[in-house]
Backbone bond lengths (Angstrom), bond angles and torsions (degrees), N, CA, C in turn:
res aa  C-N    CA-C-N  psi(-1)  N-CA   C-N-CA  omega(-1)  CA-C   N-CA-C  phi
1 M - - - 1.460 - - 1.522 108.62 -
2 D 1.301 115.63 127.95 1.455 120.76 176.46 1.519 109.37 -88.08
3 L 1.326 114.39 144.21 1.452 120.58 175.27 1.519 108.37 -115.23
4 M 1.316 116.91 126.74 1.460 119.21 172.13 1.525 107.00 -73.49
5 L 1.315 116.12 138.95 1.461 121.66 -174.56 1.517 110.87 -121.32
6 K 1.323 115.02 134.32 1.463 122.34 168.70 1.520 106.55 -136.34
7 R 1.326 116.02 136.27 1.462 120.26 178.89 1.521 108.82 -111.74
8 Y 1.329 114.24 133.89 1.454 122.10 174.30 1.524 106.93 -129.66
9 A 1.342 115.81 104.33 1.468 122.12 -178.07 1.531 109.35 54.25
10 D 1.329 117.39 -118.58 1.468 121.40 -176.05 1.529 113.36 -94.17
11 T 1.319 116.83 15.57 1.463 120.37 -176.46 1.524 110.67 -124.91
12 V 1.327 114.76 133.90 1.455 121.85 177.23 1.527 107.68 -103.49
13 V 1.320 116.29 126.06 1.466 121.26 174.82 1.525 106.89 -101.76
14 L 1.324 115.48 117.25 1.463 122.24 -178.58 1.526 108.69 -111.26
15 T 1.325 115.63 131.93 1.460 120.51 -177.86 1.523 110.51 -119.16
16 P 1.353 117.16 100.66 1.465 119.48 172.07 1.527 109.26 -78.10
17 M 1.328 115.73 162.28 1.465 119.78 -178.67 1.519 111.06 -132.80
18 G 1.326 115.46 146.68 1.456 120.78 174.55 1.510 113.13 87.74
19 R 1.319 115.00 -133.67 1.457 122.66 -175.54 1.525 109.92 -109.05
20 I 1.332 115.19 141.95 1.463 120.71 171.88 1.521 105.53 -116.10
21 D 1.330 115.55 98.52 1.458 121.61 -175.58 1.524 109.44 -141.34
22 H 1.330 116.85 -163.71 1.466 120.67 -175.89 1.525 112.55 -59.53
23 S 1.316 118.08 -29.03 1.468 119.77 -177.33 1.529 112.85 -86.90
24 T 1.322 118.39 -15.21 1.470 120.47 -178.11 1.522 113.88 -121.94
25 S 1.321 118.41 -8.24 1.467 120.28 -172.43 1.525 113.02 -64.01
26 E 1.323 117.89 -37.40 1.473 119.32 178.82 1.526 110.90 -67.47
27 D 1.327 116.73 -38.39 1.465 120.06 175.83 1.527 110.65 -64.86
28 F 1.330 116.42 -40.52 1.463 121.06 177.78 1.526 110.11 -62.14
29 K 1.311 116.29 -46.11 1.466 121.21 179.29 1.527 110.83 -60.52
30 A 1.322 117.11 -44.57 1.468 121.44 179.98 1.527 111.35 -65.85
31 A 1.328 117.19 -39.21 1.468 120.50 179.33 1.524 111.24 -68.47
32 L 1.308 116.90 -32.05 1.457 122.64 -179.54 1.530 112.65 -78.38
33 A 1.321 117.35 -27.06 1.468 122.80 -171.76 1.526 115.34 -52.08
34 P 1.329 121.01 -49.02 1.469 118.84 -178.23 1.531 112.93 -61.70
35 Y 1.310 116.52 -33.77 1.464 120.21 179.48 1.524 110.60 -75.39
36 M 1.332 116.28 -34.53 1.461 120.52 177.65 1.520 111.04 -64.93
37 A 1.329 117.18 -36.89 1.465 120.15 179.47 1.528 110.12 -60.73
38 R 1.321 117.51 -43.55 1.472 121.14 178.41 1.531 111.01 -69.74
39 C 1.310 116.46 -38.24 1.458 120.96 179.34 1.527 110.54 -64.55
40 A 1.323 116.66 -43.78 1.457 121.41 -178.45 1.527 111.62 -65.07
41 R 1.331 116.41 -25.66 1.471 119.66 177.08 1.526 111.61 -87.97
42 G 1.331 116.90 3.70 1.453 121.15 178.35 1.512 114.61 78.67
43 L 1.335 117.58 11.74 1.461 120.91 -178.19 1.520 112.47 -83.47
44 D 1.297 117.62 -32.89 1.460 122.20 -177.76 1.518 110.30 -134.81
45 R 1.308 114.69 153.58 1.457 121.84 166.11 1.525 106.15 -103.56
46 I 1.319 116.43 152.28 1.465 120.62 -179.12 1.521 109.14 -121.48
47 L 1.318 114.74 131.81 1.459 121.25 171.25 1.522 106.95 -122.67
48 L 1.324 115.94 118.62 1.459 121.50 178.08 1.524 108.48 -90.27
49 D 1.310 116.00 118.06 1.461 122.16 179.09 1.525 107.74 -92.15
50 F 1.325 116.74 104.60 1.462 122.52 -175.44 1.523 112.93 -91.90
51 V 1.316 117.86 21.18 1.458 121.34 -178.34 1.528 112.22 -57.18
52 S 1.339 117.38 -29.10 1.471 121.60 -177.72 1.522 113.30 -107.75
53 V 1.337 117.35 11.05 1.470 120.92 177.23 1.524 107.88 -93.38
54 E 1.324 115.31 118.74 1.466 119.82 -176.44 1.523 113.40 -94.96
55 Y 1.354 117.18 -16.56 1.463 120.57 -178.00 1.518 108.74 -161.26
56 I 1.331 116.16 144.59 1.456 121.40 171.80 1.526 107.76 -138.44
57 S 1.331 116.14 131.81 1.466 121.46 -179.66 1.525 109.38 -95.71
58 S 1.322 115.48 179.29 1.461 120.25 178.19 1.525 111.50 -61.72
59 V 1.316 117.23 -31.27 1.466 120.76 177.96 1.530 109.64 -67.22
60 G 1.317 116.95 -40.60 1.462 120.73 176.25 1.517 111.71 -66.55
61 L 1.335 117.03 -39.42 1.460 120.69 176.72 1.523 110.92 -62.29
62 R 1.315 116.33 -36.02 1.465 120.28 177.83 1.526 110.71 -62.61
63 V 1.324 117.42 -42.31 1.469 120.90 177.21 1.526 109.54 -58.57
64 L 1.327 116.82 -44.61 1.465 120.43 179.21 1.522 111.98 -65.43
65 M 1.331 117.25 -40.36 1.455 120.81 179.62 1.524 110.98 -62.40
66 L 1.330 116.53 -45.42 1.464 120.20 179.24 1.524 111.23 -65.51
67 A 1.323 117.47 -38.17 1.467 121.00 177.84 1.523 110.18 -64.11
68 S 1.317 116.92 -43.38 1.456 121.21 179.12 1.524 111.00 -62.87
69 K 1.307 115.79 -44.47 1.468 120.70 179.80 1.530 110.42 -62.13
70 Q 1.326 117.01 -43.71 1.459 121.46 179.01 1.530 110.67 -62.31
71 A 1.306 116.73 -46.68 1.469 120.82 -178.22 1.526 111.29 -64.59
72 K 1.313 116.70 -51.30 1.461 120.65 -176.63 1.519 112.10 -66.47
73 G 1.329 116.87 -33.27 1.457 121.02 -179.92 1.516 113.26 -64.64
74 Q 1.324 116.28 -20.29 1.461 119.52 -178.25 1.528 111.94 -123.84
75 G 1.323 116.43 23.00 1.457 120.25 173.89 1.515 116.33 84.40
76 G 1.323 118.19 8.62 1.463 121.38 179.03 1.517 111.61 -87.69
77 S 1.319 115.60 173.41 1.464 121.54 179.68 1.518 109.80 -131.45
78 I 1.339 115.21 136.44 1.457 121.03 176.20 1.524 107.90 -141.17
79 G 1.306 115.77 139.70 1.452 121.01 178.41 1.517 110.36 -143.94
80 V 1.331 115.33 170.69 1.462 122.19 -179.96 1.529 107.80 -128.93
81 A 1.333 115.66 138.33 1.464 120.28 -179.02 1.520 111.13 -131.21
82 S 1.304 114.87 160.42 1.470 123.60 170.40 1.528 113.46 59.67
83 L 1.331 116.49 48.41 1.464 119.90 178.50 1.521 110.71 -68.55
84 Q 1.320 116.16 133.72 1.458 121.65 172.41 1.535 108.05 -69.83
85 P 1.332 119.14 155.07 1.467 120.96 -175.39 1.531 114.54 -53.02
86 A 1.319 118.69 -43.29 1.474 120.31 -179.27 1.524 111.11 -66.36
87 V 1.315 116.85 -38.58 1.468 120.88 178.95 1.526 109.39 -71.45
88 R 1.317 117.28 -39.64 1.469 121.26 177.16 1.524 110.08 -59.63
89 E 1.321 116.96 -40.69 1.460 120.65 178.57 1.526 110.80 -62.20
90 I 1.321 117.21 -41.32 1.467 121.18 177.49 1.526 109.88 -62.77
91 F 1.325 117.61 -44.72 1.468 121.32 178.19 1.528 110.57 -60.78
92 D 1.331 117.38 -41.30 1.466 120.93 -179.53 1.527 111.71 -67.82
93 I 1.329 116.80 -46.78 1.465 120.81 -178.37 1.524 111.34 -61.77
94 T 1.325 116.57 -40.73 1.467 120.97 -178.24 1.527 112.57 -86.66
95 R 1.331 116.10 -1.22 1.465 122.34 -177.06 1.525 112.43 60.03
96 F 1.308 115.04 30.23 1.460 120.37 -179.98 1.521 111.73 -69.82
97 T 1.327 115.94 -15.80 1.457 119.72 175.22 1.527 111.17 -66.07
98 M 1.329 116.70 -14.15 1.462 121.10 175.75 1.528 111.34 -90.62
99 V 1.312 117.31 -13.82 1.465 122.26 -179.27 1.524 110.54 -91.52
100 L 1.315 115.93 -42.83 1.467 122.24 -177.70 1.520 110.11 -119.72
101 D 1.328 115.23 151.33 1.458 119.47 170.21 1.521 107.45 -73.59
102 V 1.326 116.91 124.56 1.463 122.48 -178.62 1.525 107.96 -116.78
103 F 1.324 115.57 130.84 1.460 121.83 -176.19 1.527 110.14 -122.29
104 P 1.329 117.24 146.49 1.462 120.01 179.93 1.525 113.78 -64.54
105 S 1.336 116.68 -29.80 1.466 120.19 -177.44 1.521 110.06 -146.49
106 V 1.320 115.72 164.43 1.466 120.83 176.28 1.525 109.60 -60.67
107 R 1.308 117.08 -43.93 1.463 120.29 -178.83 1.533 111.33 -58.51
108 E 1.321 117.13 -45.10 1.464 120.56 179.54 1.529 111.48 -67.11
109 G 1.322 116.73 -35.13 1.458 120.10 175.85 1.515 111.86 -64.92
110 L 1.320 116.68 -44.64 1.463 120.59 178.13 1.523 110.85 -63.22
111 A 1.327 117.15 -37.58 1.462 120.84 179.09 1.521 111.39 -60.38
112 R 1.325 116.93 -39.02 1.466 120.89 -179.96 1.518 112.81 -80.29
113 L 1.336 117.17 -38.21 1.462 120.17 -175.79 1.518 113.26 -78.65
114 S 1.346 117.32 -36.60 1.459 119.21 -172.78 1.532 111.74 -164.54
115 P 1.325 118.03 107.30 1.465 119.79 175.74 1.534 113.79 -55.77
116 P 1.354 120.24 -39.68 1.470 118.34 176.41 1.537 112.50 -62.35
117 A 1.328 117.31 -35.02 1.466 120.39 178.15 1.526 110.40 -67.57
118 L 1.326 117.00 -38.81 1.463 120.28 177.17 1.526 110.34 -62.68
119 A 1.325 116.97 -42.70 1.467 120.41 178.77 1.526 110.71 -61.44
120 A 1.337 116.84 -41.67 1.470 120.83 178.56 1.527 110.71 -66.12
121 F 1.327 117.06 -39.54 1.467 122.07 178.17 1.526 110.44 -62.44
122 D 1.326 116.29 -46.13 1.463 120.53 -179.09 1.524 111.97 -66.72
123 A 1.326 116.57 -29.29 1.468 120.87 -179.97 1.525 112.37 -79.67
124 A 1.336 116.55 -19.93 1.475 120.40 -176.43 1.511 112.14 -74.41
């Protein structure tokens, strides 16, 4: 799975596309890994822009849970923005909104995660 990347100051916005399920979760995890390593060391914050994610299964949620645990355990920050209605429903039903910071938009996520990243986003 390819992730579209945009950097704003100390925050990386990653945009996965399509479905995150049993057939794509390992690719998603592998694509996320290099960014998680920097996040876990406190060098970057990560905001996942789910605007193009149409479905996420329990296997995909597990990848997100482990990423969140890794980041938070070492002082990093990770959040998710722009959930599509079907994905938002999955997050609500599973109470995943209590596991990850979920934001209505990328801009709102950047505002909470990093004021310098928001300034860079607004300037772009």
